[in-house]
C-alpha positions, -999 to +999 in steps of 0.1 A: +537+557-453+511+561-426+490+532-439+521+510-441+530+518-405+494+511-394+495+477-413+526+468-393+509+480-361+479+458-369+501+428-375+519+434-342+487+437-323+474+405-338+506+387-329+503+399-293+466+389-293+458+426-285+437+435-316+405+437-296+420+461-271+430+488-297+410+505-324+429+519-353+414+549-372+430+566-401+418+601-410+424+618-443+437+654-445+422+657-481+385+659-478+383+675-512+392+642-528+388+615-502+351+606-501+337+574-487+339+555-520+375+566-526+385+555-490+368+521-495+388+516-527+420+527-509+413+502-481+408+474-507+441+484-525+462+485-493+445+458-472+435+483-444+408+467-423+404+496-399+382+527-403+393+552-429+374+585-422+369+619-437+350+650-426+340+684-440+369+709-442+356+730-412+356+699-390+391+690-401+403+725-392+388+721-357+405+687-353+438+700-365+437+729-340+426+706-311+452+679-318+479+702-330+486+687-365+494+706-396+481+702-432+480+725-462+470+722-498+499+729-521+504+729-558+515+695-572+552+695-578+553+668-605+536+678-637+533+642-647+517+630-614+484+611-618+457+602-594+460+566-583+423+559-587+411+579-617+444+584-637+436+621-641+464+646-637+469+659-601+466+696-596+475+697-559+490+678-530+486+680-493+516+687-470+510+675-435+526+666-402+528+630-392+513+634-358+494+604-345+471+603-315 
């Protein structure tokens, strides 16, 4: 959902000729899975042209505390869920707030 909202934001900025005044950055809350190659594949799949970033878990914890957002690794609730990139079974999900800064 976040990426979809950011795609709409990007389109609105372009329509208002304001794209150069705003920098969109999307940060993952799943550094265990989301490495640079995976984020690049996700950008290609979704059409995201902004930065998709990840960081080590300790840095993510510091950012969450500073910006006041929540995230937590939880067991996957759907036993048939598959990873969109690898097709392997998912063993966990990440619950998180939808705070944007």
